[in-house]
C-alpha positions as CSV (number, residue, x, y, z in Angstrom):
1,M,10.6,17.6,-12.1
2,L,11.4,14.2,-13.5
3,A,14.8,13.6,-15.1
4,A,15.3,14.0,-18.9
5,I,15.1,10.9,-21.1
6,P,18.4,9.0,-21.5
7,S,19.4,10.0,-25.0
8,E,20.8,6.8,-26.6
9,A,18.2,4.5,-25.2
10,S,15.3,6.9,-25.9
11,A,16.4,7.4,-29.5
12,S,16.2,3.7,-30.2
13,R,12.8,3.4,-28.5
14,L,11.5,6.4,-30.4
15,R,12.5,4.9,-33.7
16,E,10.8,1.6,-32.9
17,G,7.8,3.3,-31.4
18,R,7.2,5.4,-34.5
19,A,7.2,2.3,-36.7
20,R,4.4,0.8,-34.6
21,V,2.1,3.9,-34.8
22,R,-0.5,3.3,-37.5
23,G,-3.0,5.7,-39.0
24,P,-4.5,9.0,-37.9
25,R,-6.0,9.1,-34.4
26,S,-7.9,11.6,-32.2
27,S,-5.1,13.0,-30.1
28,R,-4.5,15.0,-26.9
29,S,-1.5,17.1,-26.0
30,L,0.2,17.1,-22.6
31,A,2.5,19.7,-21.4
32,R,5.8,18.8,-19.8
33,G,5.1,17.6,-16.2
34,E,1.3,17.2,-16.8
35,I,-0.4,14.2,-15.2
36,L,-2.3,11.8,-17.6
37,F,-3.7,9.7,-14.7
38,Q,-2.7,9.2,-11.1
39,T,-3.4,6.8,-8.2
40,G,-7.1,6.7,-7.3
41,D,-8.3,7.9,-10.7
42,K,-11.1,5.7,-12.1
43,R,-9.7,3.5,-14.9
44,G,-11.6,3.7,-18.2
45,K,-9.3,4.7,-21.0
46,L,-6.3,3.2,-22.7
47,Y,-3.7,5.5,-24.3
48,R,-1.1,5.2,-27.0
49,V,1.9,7.5,-26.9
50,E,2.1,9.2,-30.3
51,S,5.1,11.5,-29.5
52,G,7.1,12.5,-26.5
53,A,7.4,10.2,-23.5
54,L,5.6,9.4,-20.2
55,C,7.1,8.3,-16.9
56,H,5.0,5.6,-15.3
57,Y,5.6,5.3,-11.5
58,L,4.2,4.3,-8.2
59,R,3.9,6.8,-5.3
60,W,4.1,5.2,-1.9
61,E,2.7,6.6,1.3
62,D,6.1,7.6,2.6
63,G,6.6,9.8,-0.4
64,R,8.9,7.4,-2.4
65,R,8.5,7.2,-6.2
66,E,9.1,3.8,-7.8
67,I,9.5,4.0,-11.5
68,V,7.6,1.3,-13.3
69,E,8.6,2.1,-16.9
70,F,9.0,4.8,-19.5
71,A,6.4,4.9,-22.3
72,F,7.6,6.0,-25.7
73,P,5.8,6.5,-29.0
74,G,3.9,3.3,-29.9
75,D,3.6,2.2,-26.3
76,I,0.1,1.7,-24.8
77,I,-0.5,2.7,-21.2
78,G,-3.4,2.9,-18.8
79,F,-4.3,-0.8,-18.6
80,G,-4.8,-2.9,-15.5
81,H,-7.1,-5.2,-13.6
82,L,-8.6,-3.0,-11.0
83,Q,-11.3,-0.3,-11.3
84,S,-8.9,2.5,-10.2
85,H,-5.3,3.3,-11.1
86,V,-2.7,2.4,-8.5
87,S,0.1,4.3,-10.4
88,T,0.7,7.6,-12.0
89,A,1.7,8.6,-15.6
90,Q,3.4,12.0,-16.1
91,A,4.7,13.6,-19.3
92,M,8.4,14.0,-19.2
93,V,8.4,16.3,-22.3
94,E,5.6,17.7,-24.4
95,T,3.7,14.6,-25.3
96,T,0.8,13.6,-27.6
97,I,-1.4,10.6,-26.7
98,S,-4.3,9.0,-28.5
99,L,-7.1,6.7,-27.3
100,V,-7.0,3.0,-27.9
101,S,-10.3,1.0,-28.0
102,E,-10.7,-2.1,-25.9
103,K,-11.3,-4.1,-29.1
104,E,-8.0,-3.0,-30.5
105,F,-6.2,-3.6,-27.2
106,D,-7.6,-7.2,-27.0
107,G,-6.4,-7.9,-30.5
108,L,-2.9,-6.6,-29.7
109,L,-2.7,-8.7,-26.6
110,K,-3.0,-11.8,-28.8
111,T,-0.2,-10.7,-31.2
112,D,2.2,-8.5,-29.1
113,G,4.1,-10.6,-26.7
114,Q,5.7,-7.6,-25.0
115,L,2.3,-6.0,-24.4
116,A,1.0,-9.3,-23.0
117,A,3.9,-9.4,-20.6
118,R,3.3,-5.8,-19.5
119,F,-0.4,-6.6,-19.0
120,A,0.5,-9.6,-16.8
121,A,3.0,-7.5,-14.8
122,A,0.3,-4.9,-14.2
123,G,-1.7,-7.4,-12.3
124,D,1.3,-8.4,-10.2
125,R,2.0,-4.7,-9.5
126,E,-1.6,-4.0,-8.5
127,F,-1.7,-7.0,-6.2
128,E,1.6,-5.9,-4.5
129,Y,0.3,-2.3,-4.1
130,L,-2.9,-3.5,-2.5
131,R,-1.0,-5.8,-0.2
132,E,1.3,-2.9,0.8
133,V,-1.7,-0.6,1.4
134,T,-3.6,-3.3,3.3
135,M,-0.5,-3.9,5.5
136,K,-0.3,-0.2,6.4
137,T,-4.0,0.4,7.0
138,G,-4.8,-3.0,8.5
139,E,-2.1,-3.2,11.2
140,G,-3.6,-5.0,14.2
141,K,-6.8,-5.7,12.2
142,P,-6.4,-9.2,10.8
143,V,-10.1,-9.7,9.9
144,E,-10.1,-6.4,7.9
145,R,-6.8,-7.3,6.3
146,V,-8.0,-10.7,5.1
147,A,-11.3,-9.1,3.9
148,S,-9.4,-6.6,1.8
149,F,-7.2,-9.3,0.4
150,L,-10.2,-11.4,-0.6
151,S,-12.0,-8.4,-2.2
152,A,-8.9,-7.7,-4.4
153,L,-8.8,-11.4,-5.5
154,S,-12.5,-11.2,-6.4
155,H,-12.1,-8.1,-8.5
156,M,-9.1,-9.5,-10.3
157,S,-10.9,-12.8,-11.1
158,E,-13.9,-10.8,-12.5
159,V,-11.6,-8.8,-14.8
160,E,-9.9,-11.9,-16.0
161,G,-13.2,-13.6,-16.8
162,R,-13.2,-16.1,-13.9
163,D,-15.9,-16.6,-11.2
164,P,-15.4,-13.6,-8.8
165,T,-17.1,-15.4,-6.0
166,L,-14.7,-18.4,-6.0
167,V,-11.2,-18.3,-4.5
168,A,-9.8,-21.3,-6.3
169,D,-6.3,-21.5,-4.6
170,E,-5.6,-22.8,-1.1
171,I,-6.3,-19.8,1.1
172,T,-5.2,-21.3,4.4
173,S,-1.6,-21.8,3.4
174,G,1.6,-20.6,4.9
175,E,2.3,-18.6,1.7
176,V,-0.9,-16.6,2.0
177,A,-0.3,-16.0,5.7
178,E,3.3,-14.8,5.0
179,H,2.0,-12.6,2.2
180,L,-0.3,-10.8,4.6
181,D,2.2,-10.8,7.4
182,L,0.0,-13.0,9.6
183,T,0.6,-16.3,11.4
184,L,-1.3,-19.2,10.0
185,D,-3.4,-19.4,13.2
186,V,-4.4,-15.8,12.9
187,L,-5.3,-16.2,9.2
188,V,-7.5,-19.2,10.0
189,A,-9.1,-17.4,12.8
190,A,-9.9,-14.4,10.6
191,L,-11.4,-16.6,7.9
192,R,-13.6,-18.3,10.5
193,E,-14.8,-14.9,11.7
194,L,-15.7,-13.9,8.2
195,E,-17.5,-17.2,7.8
196,R,-19.4,-16.6,11.0
197,R,-20.6,-13.3,9.7
198,G,-21.8,-15.0,6.5
199,M,-19.4,-13.4,4.1
200,V,-17.4,-16.5,3.0
201,A,-18.0,-20.2,3.0
202,A,-15.8,-23.3,2.4
203,A,-16.1,-24.6,-1.1
204,G,-14.2,-27.9,-0.8
205,N,-10.6,-28.8,-1.7
206,G,-9.2,-25.8,0.2
207,R,-11.2,-23.3,-1.9
208,L,-13.4,-20.5,-0.6
209,R,-16.7,-19.1,-1.8
210,I,-17.4,-15.4,-1.3
211,S,-21.0,-15.1,-0.1
212,D,-21.3,-11.4,0.4
213,L,-18.8,-9.3,-1.5
214,P,-20.3,-5.8,-0.6
215,A,-20.0,-6.6,3.1
216,L,-16.5,-7.9,2.6
217,E,-15.5,-4.8,0.8
218,K,-17.0,-2.6,3.5
219,I,-15.0,-4.4,6.2
220,G,-11.8,-4.3,4.1
221,A,-12.1,-0.5,3.7
222,A,-12.6,0.0,7.4
């Protein structure tokens, strides 16, 4: 069972959170310890904590739990850039949540700096999680690892309203190779193999065009 909420910090957050909650909402109650969403669940809903508290954490393959944040009344949770959750939200005490529409969320992103920062951090967290999973499942498979990496970039670009077929940054860089735990030569060789298979193509100025995303995703999941 997760630890209780730190009293002094939570009291302050609870007061602030209640001030941000506006108007009646369709609500749902969670028992203590109940899971709101977990890794692998399809993303589709956004939630506002109305009362109680949620522990938002990552669960790694080795069993570790890495706490991302605690969500208190007024906080919105469940957002991200990928189609499925990479984290888990669990009720720490009896908790009530309500649904938040995408329209309302988009409006809040423009006016709530803290929420915008959390939304940006969610993208970084998802990318790091995918990188970690790719490293574990793609050991000794550089082509598969690079394919998974490109697929993740494509999905994030689509969510952010950018061209999902275009990798705008320099892909054959030492930074990308280091991020994937590959040598630059191995990274280049993997990209050439994907190009040979017709899945990617050079787009000039160091950019890359994804030609066959379904095939790329299939290889990345192998």
